[in-house]
C-alpha positions, 0 to 999 in steps of 0.5 A, a space after each residue: 499499499 504504501 509503494 502505491 502511494 509513493 508510486 503515485 506521489 511520484 507520478 503527480 510530481 513528474 506531471 506538475 515537473 511536466 507542466 511546469 518545463 513546457 511553455 508556449 509562448 504566444 506570438 508578438 509575445 516575450 518571456 524573460 526567464 530567470 535561474 535561481 534569481 538571475 536572468 538566464 534567457 529570453 523565450 521568443 513565440 513557440 514552443 519551449 522548455 524551461 528546468 523545473 522549480 530551477 528556472 521561472 517567469 520573470 514576465 511575459 513581455 508585449 512586443 505590440 506596439 501600444 499606444 498611452 494617452 496622458 491626461 492634460 498638462 498644465 503647459 507655460 508659453 513664453 507669452 506666460 499664458 497656461 495652456 492644456 495639453 493632451 499628449 498620445 505617445 504610440 511606442 513598442 517594446 524591442 528588448 524585453 530584458 531592457 524594459 524589465 531589469 532597466 526600468 520598473 514602470 514604464 508608463 510611468 517614466 514614459 509620462 512624466 518624460 513626456 511632461 518634461 520635455 513637452 514643458 521645455 519645447 512650449 516654454 519656447 514658443 508663444 502661443 500662436 506658435 504653440 496652436 501652428 507648429 504641432 508638427 514641429 513639436 511632436 518631432 522634438 518630443 519624438 527625439 528627446 523621448 526615443 533616445 531616452 527610451 532606447 536604454 530601457 529596451 523601447 522605441 517611441 514610434 510617433 508622439 501626438 498631441 492631441 488637444 491644445 486647450 489655451 485660456 477660456 478668455 484667450 478662446 473667447 479673444 481668438 473666436 473674436 478675431 476669426 469671427 472679424 477676419 470671416 467679416 471681413 473677407 466675407 465684405 471683400 468677396 461682396 464688394 469684388 462680386 460688386 466690381 466684377 459685376 460692374 465692370 461685365 454690366 459695362 462692358 455689355 452696355 459697351 458692346 451693346 452701343 456698339 453693335 447698335 451702331 454698327 447696325 445703324 450705320 449698316 442700315 443708312 448705308 443700305 438706305 442710301 444704296 438703295 435711294 441712289 440705285 432708285 436715283 439711278 433707276 429714275 434717271 436712267 429711266 428719263 433718258 431712255 424716255 427721252 421726255 421734252 420740254 413741255 412733260 419737264 414744265 408740267 411735273 415742275 407746276 404738279 411738284 409745287 403743291 406738294 411743297 407748298 403742303 407744309 404748315 410752317 410754309 410761310 414763304 415762297 421761293 421761286 426757282 430761276 428755272 420756274 420761268 423756264 418752267 412757265 415758258 414751256 407751259 405757255 408753248 403747250 397751251 399756245 399749241 392747243 390753242 392754235 389749232 382753234 378758231 380765231 376770235 373762239 375761247 376754250 371754254 366757249 365762243 368768243 364775244 364780237 368785238 363792235 
């Protein structure tokens, strides 16, 4: 009976030793192994065998990139204004041994180093430069943190300023300034629009006047050409008809009443050709009367002289 108990005890011890001897390390993890209280080795992902009861797993280190966000820190700028700055740190453990033995609290150490470096950087900038120089501040913080954390087995990949909060009074002043700037830009754009509209309207009126004048000129040219063609046609018709003096005199007398039709005609100007026209007309009537018997009138028989 005693032999069975001893055998069972030995089997149990072997099972416990086997369990403690086999270690499975997940991907992107590392285990620091101590042997008799001293650093022995670092286990990489996969299956590993350790000496039970002699080797001990000190820490399990996460090798993935980690993100830490720190609460707002009050920082004084060069122009003596207190601003609250939130920072975000992206870091990764590159040496599990150094991260285990070189620093006691990695997160606390990075936070304090970030606050100190941030105060040194912001202390040399005014508020406006602080608000507009985030990339420069991020670069300086990353350089200082990466240099300091290198001996801790940590690589700082990125440092970002999540928020920069100036005092409330400064925020109100900045909002008023930005509102005034927006109003000024809106007024300038409105004035530019009105100016451009007036210019375009003036250009349109100019083009319309030019086109109108060109149209009137073309109309006058066409009218003059038509009148000239009509005169030429009449002139040719007169010459081809070969009118005599009597016909011209008769046409001249028919035109005179049309000249006198105007309401403002108070003075008649008798052209010098009128005598010639009357002479021709007289000859016309003389020719007509010469065909009648002597002593008669055109409207009836003539009176006999005693």
